[in-house]
C-alpha positions in Angstrom: 93.1 117.0 115.2 93.1 120.7 114.3 90.8 122.9 112.2 92.5 125.7 110.2 90.7 129.4 110.3 91.3 132.4 108.1 90.6 135.5 110.2 89.7 137.0 106.7 88.2 135.4 103.1 89.8 136.7 100.2 86.8 138.5 98.2 88.3 136.3 95.1 87.6 133.0 96.8 83.6 133.1 95.8 84.7 134.7 92.5 87.2 131.7 92.1 84.4 129.4 92.9 81.9 131.0 90.6 84.5 130.0 87.8 85.3 126.7 88.5 81.9 126.2 89.1 81.0 127.6 85.6 83.4 125.6 84.1 82.5 122.4 85.5 78.7 123.0 84.3 80.3 123.7 80.7 82.5 121.1 80.3 81.6 118.5 83.0 85.7 118.5 84.3 85.8 118.2 87.8 86.8 121.1 90.3 89.9 119.3 91.4 91.7 119.8 88.2 91.0 123.6 88.4 90.7 124.5 91.9 93.6 123.1 93.6 96.1 124.9 91.0 94.5 127.8 91.6 94.6 128.0 95.4 98.3 126.8 95.0 99.3 129.1 92.3 97.2 131.9 92.7 96.4 132.7 96.4 99.6 131.1 97.7 97.5 128.1 99.9 99.9 125.5 101.1 99.3 122.3 98.7 98.2 120.3 101.4 95.3 122.4 102.7 94.5 123.4 98.7 94.2 119.5 98.4 92.0 118.8 101.6 89.6 121.6 101.1 89.2 121.1 97.6 88.1 117.3 98.2 85.4 118.3 100.0 84.5 121.1 98.0 84.3 118.4 95.1 82.4 115.8 97.1 79.5 118.4 98.0 79.6 120.0 94.3 79.3 116.6 92.5 76.4 115.5 94.7 74.1 117.9 92.6 75.5 115.8 89.7 74.9 112.7 90.7 71.5 113.6 91.9 70.8 114.2 88.4 72.3 111.3 86.8 70.3 108.9 89.6 67.1 110.5 88.5 68.0 110.2 84.9 68.9 106.4 85.5 72.3 106.9 83.9 74.5 105.4 86.6 75.8 101.9 86.2 75.7 101.0 89.6 77.9 97.6 89.6 80.8 100.4 88.0 80.5 102.2 91.0 81.0 99.3 93.5 83.8 98.1 91.4 85.8 101.2 91.7 84.9 101.9 95.1 86.3 98.2 96.1 89.7 99.2 94.8 89.7 103.1 95.7 88.3 102.9 99.4 91.4 100.9 100.5 93.5 103.0 98.5 92.4 106.1 100.1 92.6 105.0 103.8 96.2 103.8 102.9 97.3 107.0 101.1 95.8 108.7 104.4 97.4 106.6 106.9 101.0 107.2 104.7 100.1 111.0 104.8 99.4 111.0 108.7 102.6 109.1 109.6 105.0 111.5 107.3 102.6 114.6 108.4 100.6 116.7 105.9 103.0 119.9 106.4 106.4 117.9 105.8 108.4 119.0 103.2 108.8 115.7 101.3 105.2 115.3 101.6 104.2 119.0 100.4 106.8 118.4 97.3 105.6 114.9 96.5 102.0 116.5 96.4 102.9 118.9 94.0 105.0 117.1 91.9 101.5 114.6 91.7 99.5 117.6 91.0 101.3 118.6 88.3 101.2 115.0 86.4 97.7 114.6 87.2 96.9 117.8 85.3 99.1 117.0 82.6 97.3 113.6 82.2 94.1 115.3 82.7 94.9 118.0 80.0 96.0 115.1 77.6 93.1 112.7 78.5 90.9 116.0 77.8 92.1 117.1 74.5 92.5 113.2 73.1 89.0 112.2 74.3 87.1 111.7 70.9 90.4 109.9 69.7 90.6 107.8 72.6 86.9 106.8 72.1 87.3 106.3 68.7 90.3 103.9 68.9 88.8 101.7 71.8 85.3 101.3 69.9 87.3 100.0 67.0 90.1 98.1 69.0 87.9 96.2 71.3 84.7 96.1 69.1 82.9 93.3 71.1 83.9 94.2 74.2 81.6 95.8 77.0 80.2 94.7 80.3 81.8 91.7 80.1 85.1 93.4 81.5 86.8 91.6 84.4 86.2 92.9 87.8 89.6 93.3 88.7 90.4 95.7 85.7 88.0 98.2 87.2 88.8 97.6 91.1 93.1 98.3 89.8 91.5 101.5 88.4 89.3 102.5 91.5 92.8 101.9 93.4 94.8 104.2 91.5 92.6 106.7 90.9 91.9 106.6 94.8 95.8 107.1 95.3 96.0 110.0 92.9 92.7 112.0 94.3 93.6 111.5 98.2 97.5 113.0 96.9 96.3 115.9 94.3 92.6 115.7 94.6 92.7 115.0 90.6 91.7 111.9 88.7 88.3 111.0 89.5 86.9 113.3 86.8 88.9 113.3 83.5 91.2 110.4 84.1 88.6 108.0 85.8 86.4 108.8 82.6 88.8 108.2 80.1 89.5 104.7 81.9 86.1 103.5 81.9 85.8 104.3 78.2 88.7 101.8 77.4 87.3 99.3 80.3 83.9 99.7 78.3 83.6 101.1 75.3 80.4 99.7 74.1 78.7 101.5 77.2 77.2 104.7 76.6 79.3 107.8 77.3 76.4 109.2 79.6 76.3 106.3 81.9 80.2 106.4 82.1 80.0 109.7 82.9 77.1 109.2 85.4 79.3 106.0 87.3 82.1 108.3 87.5 80.6 111.1 89.0 78.9 108.7 91.5 82.0 107.4 92.5 83.5 110.6 92.7 81.3 111.8 95.4 81.8 109.0 98.4 85.7 109.1 97.4 86.3 113.0 97.5 84.3 112.8 100.7 86.3 110.0 102.4 89.5 111.7 100.9 88.7 115.1 102.3 87.3 113.9 105.7 90.8 112.1 105.9 92.6 115.3 105.2 89.7 117.3 107.8 91.5 115.0 110.3 95.3 115.6 109.3 94.2 119.5 109.9 94.4 120.4 106.0 91.0 121.4 105.7 89.8 125.6 105.9 86.2 125.3 106.4 86.1 129.0 106.0 87.7 128.8 102.9 85.4 126.0 101.8 82.2 128.1 102.6 83.5 131.1 100.1 84.2 128.6 97.4 81.1 127.2 97.8 79.0 130.5 98.0 80.4 130.9 94.1 80.4 127.3 93.0 76.7 126.7 93.7 75.1 129.7 91.0 78.2 128.8 88.9 77.4 125.5 88.6 73.7 126.1 87.6 74.4 128.8 85.2 77.3 126.7 83.5 74.9 124.1 83.0 72.5 126.1 81.1 75.2 127.8 79.2 76.5 124.1 78.3 73.9 124.1 76.0 74.8 126.7 73.8 78.8 126.3 74.1 80.1 123.7 71.4 82.6 121.0 73.2 85.1 121.9 70.3 85.6 125.4 71.7 85.7 124.3 75.1 87.3 121.1 75.9 90.6 122.4 73.7 91.1 125.9 75.6 90.5 123.6 78.9 92.9 121.3 77.9 95.7 123.8 77.5 94.7 125.8 80.6 95.2 122.3 82.4 98.7 121.4 80.9 100.0 125.3 81.5 99.0 125.2 85.3 100.4 121.2 85.3 103.8 122.4 83.7 104.0 125.4 85.9 103.5 123.2 88.9 106.4 121.0 88.0 109.2 123.6 87.3 108.2 125.7 90.1 
């Protein structure tokens, strides 16, 4: 086990944390699809370090959102349990594979970059087509709801666990879209609450695993949180005055651009 330390913190790190915090607060999209590519493409961080650090970053920042949803009783804990049943073993297995081959291995680094690029494109697509997906799911399965077989949710949790462990992306946009398909009659706020609550232990477990592998920079993490905490607060208030019709298409196009850049890099 080793701990990565930077002798100097780039002033752009807190600013990046502030920017990502604002966007999380305004759009609800997790930090994985924004912070990780920013660290890789903007600051030249190795993909493994960017993923590992961002996982703990996401776990801490999303804890606040989970607390708010929990206080408002907008979390379906049955769904959270089903997701975790799949994601926890998937995360452990993925981390064991990374430990076996070495997180700094060139093949592993390439796999992480490839997974990150694909995950970003999927996140962008799901974000841009979110309203259409919701309408289609409700029309196709008008009578479906909580009767959804548990194994389907467990399978989604497994796939999200692998994706998040490799790229730190997937617990937000992709998880929400999958749950909308599985539980189309469930209020969207409860789906978001369940997905957010599940993301906290998932990213924490994956982040601790990456820390053990030596791919977490704690000084970087502190600098990012220094900006993201006030950013989330400001973004949450700004969300009341910013229409989704403006923010979501812009964010979706940004994610698509970054995903393509990672794939053709």
